[in-house]
BAVOVEX-694060 format. One line per field, with one value per residue: residue in three letters; residue number from 1; x, z, y of N, C-alpha, C in turn. Coordinates in steps of 0.2 Angstrom, whole numbers, always signed. Atoms other than C-alpha are relative to their C-alpha. Layout:
BAVOVEX-694060
aa = ALA  ...
i = NUM  ...
n_c1 = X  ...
n_c3 = Z  ...
n_c2 = Y  ...
ca_c1 = X  ...
ca_c3 = Z  ...
ca_c2 = Y  ...
c_c1 = X  ...
c_c3 = Z  ...
c_c2 = Y  ...
END
This chain:
BAVOVEX-694060
aa = MET  SER  THR  THR  ILE  ARG  THR  GLU  MET  ASN  ARG  ALA  ALA  ARG  ALA  PRO  ALA  GLY  ALA  ARG  VAL  GLY  ILE  PRO  PRO  ARG  HIS  ILE  ASP  PHE  ARG  VAL  ALA  ALA  ASP  ALA  PRO  ARG  TYR  PRO  PHE  ALA  ASP  ASN  ALA  VAL  VAL  THR  ALA  PHE  HIS  ALA  VAL  LEU  SER  GLY  ALA  PHE  PRO  PRO  GLY  GLU  ARG  PHE  PHE  ALA  GLU  SER  VAL  ARG  HIS  PHE  ARG  GLU  ARG  VAL  THR  ASP  GLU  LYS  LEU  LYS  ALA  GLN  VAL  SER  GLY  PHE  MET  GLY  GLN  GLU  ALA  ILE  HIS  GLY  ARG  GLU  HIS  GLU  ARG  LEU  ASN  GLN  TYR  PHE  THR  ALA  ARG  GLY  TYR  ASP  MET  ARG  VAL  PRO  ASP  ARG  ALA  VAL  ARG  PHE  GLY  LEU  TRP  LEU  LEU  GLU  ARG  LEU  PRO  ARG  SER  GLN  GLN  LEU  ALA  CYS  THR  THR  PHE  MET  GLU  HIS  PHE  THR  ALA  ARG  LEU  GLY  GLN  GLU  LEU  LEU  THR  ASP  GLU  ALA  TYR  THR  ARG  THR  CYS  ASP  PRO  GLU  MET  LEU  LYS  LEU  TRP  GLN  TRP  HIS  ALA  LEU  GLU  GLU  LEU  GLU  HIS  LYS  ALA  VAL  ALA  TYR  ASP  VAL  TYR  GLU  THR  ILE  GLY  ASN  ARG  ARG  ILE  GLU  ARG  VAL  LEU  ALA  VAL  PRO  LEU  VAL  VAL  ALA  ALA  LEU  LEU  LEU  PRO  ILE  VAL  THR  SER  TRP  ALA  TRP  LEU  VAL  ILE  ARG  ASP  PRO  ARG  ALA  LEU  ARG  LEU  ARG  GLU  HIS  TRP  ARG  GLY  LEU  LYS  LEU  LEU  LEU  GLY  ARG  GLN  GLY  PHE  VAL  THR  ARG  ILE  VAL  PRO  LYS  MET  GLY  VAL  PHE  SER  ARG  ALA  ASP  PHE  HIS  PRO  ALA  ARG  HIS  ASP  THR  ARG  ALA  LEU  VAL  ASN  GLU  TRP  ARG  GLU  ARG  LEU  PHE  GLY  ALA  ASP  GLY  SER  LEU  ARG  GLU  GLN  PHE  ARG  ASN  ARG  GLU  ALA  LEU  ALA  ALA  GLY
i = 1  2  3  4  5  6  7  8  9  10  11  12  13  14  15  16  17  18  19  20  21  22  23  24  25  26  27  28  29  30  31  32  33  34  35  36  37  38  39  40  41  42  43  44  45  46  47  48  49  50  51  52  53  54  55  56  57  58  59  60  61  62  63  64  65  66  67  68  69  70  71  72  73  74  75  76  77  78  79  80  81  82  83  84  85  86  87  88  89  90  91  92  93  94  95  96  97  98  99  100  101  102  103  104  105  106  107  108  109  110  111  112  113  114  115  116  117  118  119  120  121  122  123  124  125  126  127  128  129  130  131  132  133  134  135  136  137  138  139  140  141  142  143  144  145  146  147  148  149  150  151  152  153  154  155  156  157  158  159  160  161  162  163  164  165  166  167  168  169  170  171  172  173  174  175  176  177  178  179  180  181  182  183  184  185  186  187  188  189  190  191  192  193  194  195  196  197  198  199  200  201  202  203  204  205  206  207  208  209  210  211  212  213  214  215  216  217  218  219  220  221  222  223  224  225  226  227  228  229  230  231  232  233  234  235  236  237  238  239  240  241  242  243  244  245  246  247  248  249  250  251  252  253  254  255  256  257  258  259  260  261  262  263  264  265  266  267  268  269  270  271  272  273  274  275  276  277  278  279  280  281  282  283  284  285  286  287  288  289  290  291  292  293  294  295  296  297  298  299  300  301
n_c1 = +3  +7  +3  +2  -4  +0  +6  -1  -5  +3  +5  -4  -3  +5  +2  -3  -3  -7  -2  +1  -6  -6  -1  +6  +0  +0  +1  -4  +2  -6  +0  -7  +0  -2  -6  -5  -6  +0  -4  +1  -4  -7  -1  -4  +4  -1  +3  +7  +3  +1  +7  +5  +1  +3  +7  +3  +1  +5  +7  +1  -3  +4  +5  -2  -1  +6  +4  -3  +3  +7  +2  +0  +3  +5  -3  -2  +5  -1  +3  -5  -3  +5  +0  -7  +1  +4  -4  -5  +2  +2  -6  -3  +4  -2  -6  +0  +4  -5  -6  +2  +0  -7  -2  +2  -5  -7  +1  +1  -7  -4  -2  +5  +1  +3  -6  +0  +6  +1  -6  +2  +6  -2  -3  +5  +4  -3  +1  +7  +1  -2  +6  +2  -4  -7  +1  +0  -7  -3  +3  -4  -7  +0  +2  -6  -3  +3  -1  -7  +0  +3  -4  -6  +2  +2  -6  -6  +1  -4  +3  +6  -2  -1  +6  +5  +4  +7  +0  -2  +6  +3  -5  -1  +6  +0  -5  +3  +5  -3  -2  +6  +3  -6  +0  +7  +0  -3  +4  +5  -4  -1  +7  +1  -5  -7  -5  -6  -2  +4  -3  -7  +1  +3  -6  -2  +5  +1  -6  +0  +6  +1  -6  -1  +5  -1  -7  +1  +4  -4  -5  +3  +2  -6  -2  +5  +0  -4  -7  -3  -8  -4  -3  -2  +6  +2  -5  +2  +7  -1  -4  +5  +4  -4  -7  -1  +5  +6  +7  +2  -5  +1  +6  -1  -3  +5  +5  -1  +3  +6  +0  -2  +6  +3  +2  +6  -1  +1  -6  -4  +5  +0  +6  -2  +0  +7  +3  -4  +3  +7  +0  -3  +4  +7  +1  +3  -4  -2  +0  +5  +7  +5  +2  +2  +7  +5  -2  +6  +3  -4  +0  +7  +0
n_c3 = +2  +0  +6  +2  +4  +6  +3  +2  +6  +6  +3  +3  +6  +5  +0  +5  -2  +1  +7  +1  -3  +3  -4  +2  -2  +7  +0  +5  +0  +1  +0  +1  +4  -4  +2  -3  -3  -8  -2  +5  -1  +1  +0  -7  -6  -5  +2  +0  -6  -2  +3  -3  -6  +1  +1  -6  -4  +3  -2  -7  +0  +4  -5  -5  +3  +1  -6  -3  +3  +0  -7  -1  +6  -1  -2  +7  +3  +7  +5  +4  -4  -1  +6  +0  -5  +3  +5  -4  -3  +5  +3  -5  +0  +6  -1  -5  +4  +5  -3  -3  +5  +1  -6  +1  +5  -4  -4  +4  +2  -5  -5  -6  -1  -7  -4  +0  -2  -7  -3  +2  -4  -7  +0  +0  -7  -4  +2  -2  -8  +0  +1  +7  +4  +1  +5  +7  +1  +2  +6  +4  +1  +5  +7  +3  +2  +6  +6  +3  +3  +7  +5  +2  +4  +7  +3  +0  +6  +0  -4  +3  +6  -2  -2  +5  +2  -2  -7  -1  +1  -7  -5  +3  -1  -7  -1  +3  -4  -6  +1  +1  -7  -5  -5  -3  -8  -3  +0  -6  -6  -1  -2  -7  -4  +3  -5  +3  -5  +2  +6  -2  -4  +5  +4  -4  -1  +6  +1  -6  +1  +7  +4  -2  +3  +7  +2  -2  +5  +6  -2  -1  +7  +4  -3  +2  +7  +3  +2  -6  -1  +5  -4  +5  +2  -6  +0  +5  -1  -5  +3  +4  -5  -5  +2  +1  +4  +0  +0  -6  -3  +2  -3  -7  -2  +2  -5  -5  +1  -3  -7  +0  -2  +6  +4  +2  +6  +7  +1  +4  +5  +4  +5  +6  +0  +0  +6  +5  -1  +2  +7  +1  -3  +1  +6  +6  +1  -6  -2  -4  +3  +1  -6  -4  +0  -2  +3  +2  -7  -3  +5  +0  -6
n_c2 = -7  +1  +0  -6  -3  +3  -2  -7  +1  +3  -5  -5  +3  +0  -7  -3  -6  +0  -1  -7  -4  +3  +6  +4  +7  +4  +7  +4  +7  +3  +7  +3  +6  +6  +2  -6  +3  +1  -6  -6  -6  +1  +7  +0  +2  -5  -6  +2  +0  -7  -2  +3  -3  -7  +1  +2  -5  -6  +0  -3  -7  -4  -1  -4  -7  -3  -1  -5  -6  -1  -2  -8  -2  -5  -7  -3  -5  -2  +5  +3  +5  +6  +4  +4  +6  +5  +3  +3  +6  +4  +3  +5  +6  +4  +3  +5  +6  +3  +4  +6  +4  +2  +4  +6  +2  +2  +6  +5  +2  +2  -5  +0  -7  -2  -2  -7  -3  -1  -4  -7  -2  -1  -6  -5  +0  -4  -7  -1  -2  -7  -5  -1  -5  +3  +5  -3  -2  +6  +2  -5  +3  +6  -2  -3  +6  +3  -5  +0  +7  +0  -4  +4  +5  -3  -4  +5  +5  +6  +5  +2  +4  +7  +2  +3  -6  +0  -1  -7  -4  -2  -5  -7  -4  -1  -5  -6  -3  -2  -7  -4  -2  -1  -6  +0  +1  -6  -6  +1  -1  -7  -3  +1  -3  +2  -1  +3  +5  +6  +2  +3  +6  +5  +4  +6  +4  +4  +4  +5  +5  +4  +3  +7  +5  +0  +4  +7  +3  +0  +5  +6  +2  +2  +6  +6  +0  +6  -2  -3  +2  -3  -6  -5  -3  -4  -5  -4  -3  -5  -5  -4  -4  -4  -2  -7  -3  +5  -3  -3  -5  -7  -3  -2  -7  -5  +0  -5  -7  +1  -4  -7  -4  -2  +6  +2  +5  -3  -4  +4  +0  +6  -1  +2  +7  +3  -1  +5  +7  +0  +1  +7  +6  -1  -4  +4  +6  +2  +7  +2  -3  +5  +2  -6  +2  -5  -6  -4  -2  -5  -6  -3  -3
ca_c1 = +179  +160  +148  +143  +159  +158  +140  +145  +161  +150  +137  +151  +158  +141  +140  +145  +151  +169  +170  +165  +181  +193  +191  +180  +176  +180  +172  +185  +182  +199  +201  +217  +220  +221  +237  +245  +263  +266  +279  +272  +283  +301  +299  +305  +298  +304  +297  +280  +278  +281  +266  +256  +259  +254  +238  +234  +236  +225  +208  +209  +220  +208  +194  +204  +208  +190  +183  +196  +190  +172  +172  +175  +165  +151  +164  +168  +158  +167  +157  +172  +180  +164  +163  +182  +178  +164  +176  +190  +179  +172  +189  +195  +180  +184  +202  +198  +186  +199  +213  +202  +199  +218  +221  +211  +223  +238  +229  +225  +244  +249  +251  +243  +235  +227  +245  +246  +228  +228  +245  +239  +222  +231  +242  +227  +218  +232  +230  +212  +215  +222  +211  +202  +212  +228  +221  +217  +235  +241  +230  +238  +255  +250  +241  +258  +266  +254  +255  +274  +272  +260  +271  +286  +276  +270  +288  +300  +300  +315  +305  +289  +297  +300  +282  +268  +259  +242  +245  +252  +236  +228  +243  +244  +225  +227  +243  +234  +219  +231  +238  +221  +215  +232  +227  +209  +213  +225  +213  +200  +214  +217  +198  +199  +215  +231  +241  +259  +263  +250  +258  +276  +269  +260  +277  +283  +266  +263  +280  +278  +261  +263  +281  +284  +268  +272  +290  +286  +272  +283  +297  +284  +277  +295  +300  +285  +288  +294  +309  +313  +331  +336  +347  +353  +335  +332  +347  +341  +323  +330  +342  +327  +317  +330  +346  +354  +342  +328  +310  +307  +323  +319  +303  +309  +320  +305  +294  +303  +295  +279  +284  +289  +278  +274  +270  +255  +253  +248  +265  +273  +264  +259  +245  +255  +258  +240  +234  +247  +240  +222  +225  +236  +223  +206  +209  +203  +217  +218  +223  +209  +195  +186  +186  +180  +162  +154  +161  +144  +137  +152  +151  +132  +136
ca_c3 = +1280  +1281  +1267  +1267  +1259  +1246  +1242  +1240  +1229  +1218  +1216  +1212  +1199  +1190  +1192  +1178  +1189  +1189  +1170  +1170  +1180  +1171  +1183  +1174  +1182  +1166  +1166  +1158  +1154  +1157  +1153  +1156  +1142  +1148  +1139  +1148  +1153  +1171  +1173  +1163  +1171  +1165  +1164  +1182  +1198  +1209  +1198  +1195  +1213  +1216  +1205  +1213  +1230  +1224  +1216  +1232  +1241  +1230  +1234  +1253  +1250  +1238  +1251  +1264  +1253  +1249  +1266  +1273  +1260  +1261  +1280  +1277  +1261  +1269  +1274  +1255  +1249  +1232  +1218  +1208  +1222  +1226  +1208  +1209  +1225  +1216  +1202  +1214  +1223  +1207  +1200  +1216  +1216  +1198  +1202  +1217  +1206  +1192  +1204  +1213  +1196  +1193  +1210  +1204  +1189  +1201  +1212  +1198  +1194  +1211  +1221  +1238  +1237  +1254  +1261  +1254  +1257  +1275  +1278  +1270  +1279  +1296  +1292  +1287  +1303  +1312  +1303  +1306  +1325  +1321  +1322  +1306  +1301  +1303  +1292  +1278  +1280  +1278  +1263  +1255  +1257  +1249  +1235  +1232  +1231  +1219  +1208  +1207  +1204  +1190  +1182  +1183  +1175  +1160  +1157  +1160  +1143  +1147  +1161  +1152  +1137  +1148  +1152  +1143  +1133  +1137  +1155  +1155  +1149  +1166  +1175  +1162  +1164  +1183  +1182  +1171  +1183  +1198  +1190  +1185  +1204  +1212  +1221  +1226  +1244  +1247  +1242  +1254  +1267  +1264  +1267  +1284  +1289  +1282  +1298  +1293  +1309  +1303  +1286  +1293  +1305  +1290  +1282  +1297  +1301  +1284  +1283  +1300  +1296  +1278  +1273  +1283  +1278  +1260  +1260  +1270  +1258  +1243  +1251  +1255  +1237  +1230  +1242  +1237  +1219  +1207  +1203  +1221  +1220  +1205  +1214  +1198  +1193  +1210  +1208  +1191  +1197  +1212  +1201  +1190  +1205  +1217  +1208  +1205  +1191  +1197  +1195  +1213  +1217  +1206  +1215  +1233  +1232  +1225  +1241  +1252  +1244  +1253  +1270  +1263  +1269  +1251  +1245  +1234  +1221  +1207  +1209  +1200  +1183  +1174  +1163  +1147  +1152  +1156  +1140  +1130  +1139  +1137  +1119  +1119  +1129  +1124  +1108  +1091  +1090  +1108  +1115  +1127  +1116  +1113  +1131  +1138  +1142  +1148  +1136  +1130  +1148  +1153  +1137  +1140  +1158
ca_c2 = +857  +859  +855  +873  +879  +865  +870  +889  +884  +874  +888  +900  +888  +890  +909  +921  +935  +931  +931  +949  +954  +942  +927  +915  +898  +887  +870  +859  +841  +833  +814  +805  +792  +774  +772  +788  +785  +778  +793  +808  +820  +819  +800  +801  +793  +807  +821  +812  +809  +827  +831  +818  +825  +843  +836  +827  +843  +854  +848  +851  +866  +874  +872  +880  +895  +897  +896  +908  +921  +917  +920  +939  +940  +950  +964  +967  +982  +985  +977  +973  +963  +954  +948  +943  +933  +924  +920  +915  +903  +896  +893  +884  +873  +867  +865  +854  +843  +841  +836  +824  +816  +816  +809  +794  +792  +792  +779  +768  +768  +763  +779  +779  +796  +794  +798  +816  +819  +815  +823  +839  +839  +837  +852  +862  +857  +865  +881  +880  +882  +900  +916  +919  +934  +924  +910  +922  +929  +911  +909  +925  +917  +901  +910  +919  +902  +895  +910  +909  +890  +893  +907  +895  +881  +893  +900  +885  +877  +866  +858  +857  +849  +834  +832  +822  +835  +829  +828  +845  +853  +852  +860  +874  +878  +877  +888  +901  +903  +904  +920  +926  +926  +929  +945  +941  +934  +948  +961  +954  +953  +972  +975  +968  +977  +968  +967  +965  +955  +942  +942  +939  +926  +917  +911  +901  +895  +888  +881  +872  +865  +859  +857  +841  +833  +837  +831  +815  +811  +814  +803  +789  +789  +788  +774  +763  +766  +751  +762  +765  +757  +767  +780  +788  +791  +799  +810  +816  +820  +829  +839  +844  +850  +856  +858  +875  +879  +867  +870  +873  +881  +896  +899  +899  +915  +924  +920  +933  +948  +942  +950  +967  +981  +986  +969  +966  +952  +964  +973  +958  +961  +945  +952  +949  +931  +928  +935  +924  +908  +913  +913  +897  +887  +895  +905  +900  +887  +884  +867  +867  +875  +859  +855  +872  +867  +883  +896  +902  +903  +914  +925  +928  +933
c_c1 = -7  -3  -2  +5  +0  -6  +1  +6  -4  -5  +4  +3  -6  -2  +4  +4  +7  +2  +0  +6  +6  +2  -5  +1  -1  -1  +4  -1  +7  -1  +6  -1  +2  +7  +5  +6  +0  +4  -1  +4  +8  +2  +4  -5  +0  -5  -8  -3  -1  -7  -6  -2  -4  -7  -4  -1  -5  -7  -2  +2  -5  -6  +2  +1  -7  -4  +3  -2  -7  -2  -1  -3  -5  +3  +3  -6  +1  -3  +4  +3  -5  -1  +7  +0  -4  +4  +6  -3  -3  +6  +3  -4  +1  +7  +0  -3  +5  +6  -3  -1  +8  +3  -2  +4  +6  -2  +0  +7  +5  +2  -5  -1  -3  +6  +0  -6  -1  +5  -2  -6  +2  +4  -5  -4  +4  -1  -7  -1  +2  -6  -1  +4  +7  -1  -1  +7  +4  -2  +3  +7  +0  -2  +6  +4  -3  +0  +7  +1  -3  +4  +6  -2  -2  +6  +6  -1  +5  -3  -6  +1  +1  -6  -5  -5  -7  -1  +1  -5  -3  +4  +0  -7  +0  +5  -3  -5  +3  +2  -6  -3  +5  -1  -7  +0  +3  -4  -6  +4  +1  -7  -1  +6  +7  +5  +6  +3  -3  +3  +7  -1  -2  +6  +2  -6  -2  +5  +0  -6  +0  +7  +2  -5  +1  +6  +0  -4  +3  +5  -4  -2  +6  +2  -4  -1  +4  +7  +4  +8  +4  +2  +2  -6  -2  +4  -2  -6  +2  +4  -5  -4  +4  +7  +1  -5  -6  -6  -2  +5  -1  -6  +1  +3  -5  -6  +1  -3  -7  +0  +2  -6  -4  -2  -8  +1  +0  +7  +5  -5  +1  -5  +2  +0  -7  -4  +3  -3  -7  -1  +2  -5  -7  -1  -3  +3  +2  +0  -5  -7  -5  -2  -3  -8  -5  +2  -6  -3  +4  -1  -7  +0  +3
c_c3 = -1  -7  -2  -5  -7  -4  -3  -6  -6  -3  -3  -6  -6  -2  -6  +2  -1  -7  -2  +3  -1  +4  -1  +3  -6  +2  -5  +1  -1  +1  -1  -4  +4  -1  +2  +3  +8  +3  -5  +1  +0  +0  +6  +6  +5  -2  -1  +7  +3  -2  +3  +7  +0  -2  +6  +5  -2  +2  +7  +1  -3  +5  +6  -2  +0  +6  +4  -3  +1  +7  +1  -6  +1  +2  -7  -2  -7  -4  -4  +4  +2  -6  +0  +5  -3  -5  +3  +3  -5  -3  +5  +0  -6  +1  +5  -3  -5  +3  +4  -6  -2  +5  -1  -5  +4  +4  -4  -3  +6  +6  +5  +2  +6  +4  -1  +2  +7  +3  +0  +5  +7  +0  +0  +6  +5  -1  +2  +7  +1  +0  -8  -4  -2  -6  -7  -2  -3  -7  -5  -2  -5  -7  -4  -2  -6  -6  -3  -3  -7  -5  -2  -5  -8  -3  -1  -5  +1  +5  -3  -6  +2  +2  -5  -2  +2  +7  +2  -1  +6  +4  -3  +1  +7  +1  -2  +5  +7  -1  -1  +7  +5  +6  +4  +8  +3  +0  +5  +7  +2  +3  +7  +5  -2  +6  -2  +5  -2  -6  +1  +4  -5  -3  +5  +2  -5  -1  +5  -1  -6  -3  +2  -2  -8  -2  +2  -5  -6  +1  +0  -7  -4  +3  -2  -7  -3  -1  +6  +1  -6  +2  -5  -2  +5  +0  -6  +1  +5  -3  -4  +4  +4  -1  -1  -4  +0  +0  +6  +3  -3  +3  +7  +1  -1  +6  +5  -1  +4  +7  -1  +2  -6  -4  -2  -6  -7  -2  -5  -6  -5  -5  -7  -1  +0  -6  -5  +1  -1  -7  -2  +2  -3  -6  -5  -1  +6  +2  +4  -3  +0  +7  +5  -1  +1  -3  -2  +6  +3  -4  +1  +7  +0
c_c2 = -2  -1  +7  +3  -4  +2  +7  +0  -2  +5  +5  -2  +1  +8  +4  +6  +1  +1  +7  +4  -4  -6  -5  -7  -4  -7  -4  -7  -4  -8  -3  -6  -6  -2  +6  -3  -1  +6  +6  +6  -2  -8  -2  -2  +6  +6  -1  -1  +7  +3  -3  +3  +7  -1  -3  +6  +5  -1  +3  +7  +5  +2  +5  +7  +3  +2  +6  +7  +1  +3  +8  +3  +6  +7  +3  +4  +2  -5  -4  -6  -5  -4  -4  -6  -5  -4  -4  -7  -5  -4  -6  -6  -5  -3  -6  -6  -3  -4  -6  -6  -3  -4  -8  -4  -2  -6  -6  -3  -2  +5  +0  +7  +1  +3  +8  +3  +1  +4  +7  +3  +1  +7  +6  +1  +4  +7  +2  +2  +8  +5  +0  +4  -3  -6  +3  +3  -6  -1  +5  -2  -6  +2  +3  -6  -3  +4  -1  -7  +0  +4  -5  -6  +3  +3  -5  -5  -6  -5  -3  -5  -7  -4  -3  +6  +0  +1  +7  +5  +2  +4  +7  +4  +2  +6  +7  +3  +2  +7  +4  +3  +1  +5  +0  -1  +6  +6  +0  +1  +8  +3  -1  +3  -1  +2  -3  -5  -7  -3  -3  -6  -6  -4  -6  -5  -5  -5  -6  -5  -4  -2  -7  -5  -1  -4  -7  -4  -1  -6  -7  -3  -3  -7  -6  -1  -6  +2  +2  -1  +3  +7  +5  +4  +6  +7  +5  +4  +6  +6  +5  +5  +5  +2  +8  +4  -4  +4  +3  +5  +7  +3  +2  +7  +6  +1  +6  +6  +0  +4  +7  +4  +2  -5  +0  -4  +3  +4  -4  -1  -6  +0  -3  -8  -3  +1  -5  -7  +0  -2  -7  -6  +1  +4  -4  -6  -3  -7  -2  +2  -5  -3  +5  -1  +5  +7  +4  +3  +6  +6  +4  +4  +7
END
C-alpha cells in the first residue's frame, strides 16, 4: 500500500471531524505488561493463535479498507458522510497502529507474526487486482464481518470471561469502533451506485483471497507452539471457536444477510450496545478513561 494512504489515515486520526458524527478517532495508549500471560485467551494455544492471526491481519487490512474508501471520497457530497469518512479513516489508522504494537507482543512471545502478515498481504494483493468499485464492495463485506465480530466480542460474556482482562481492553475498544463506523464504507458504496452483482461477488472473492491465508497462518502458529502436542487442548480451543456454540460459529450464519437486496449495516441496530460500551470504556468510571489521550481535542472539535 502506498505511503499516500498512510499519510492520509494519520492525518484523519488527528482531525476532530469524525467526533462530530459519532466516529471519534480515539488515541489510546495500550501497553502490554511484561508479565502478561503467554496464552491470554482462554489460556489456550489455539484460541490465542487465532487472536494473533487476527491481529496480524488488521494492519494491512485496515489500510486496504481505508484506501478503497479514499479512492471514491471526492464523489461524496453529503457533509455528514464526508465527516464520517474522516472518522472512519482516523479510527482505522489507530487500529492498525495499536495492532502493530500488539503484534510486537506476540512476536516477543515466540509467534512468527511475519507469517499472517505476509499471507494476508498476498490475499489483499489479489483483491487489489480487481476494479476499484469491486474492491469497495469487498471492503463492505469485510466491514460487515468485523462489525459482527465486534458485536460478538462485546456480548459473549462466556467467551470473554476466559480472556485476560487487560489484554481484552484493546479488543473491546476495537470492537466498539468497528460498530461505530460499520456503515461508512457501505454508504460510500451506495454513493457510487451499489451494484448488487458486485456485492454478491464480494463474498466468494474475499473468501477465496483470504480464508486460506488466514487458516494456514493459524495452523502454522499452532504447530510451532510449545503446546503443539497437547491434542486435548487443541480440541478445547477449536470447540470454543468453532463448536456448536463457538465464538466464530455464531458469526458465520449472520453473514448471509449481506447479499440480500435490502441489506444495509444500519438495519441491524446496535446503537444501544454502542452507547453501553462507550460508557463502560470511556465514561466517568470507564476502564479506558485514563488511557484516552485526546479526549479534550475531540470534545473541542
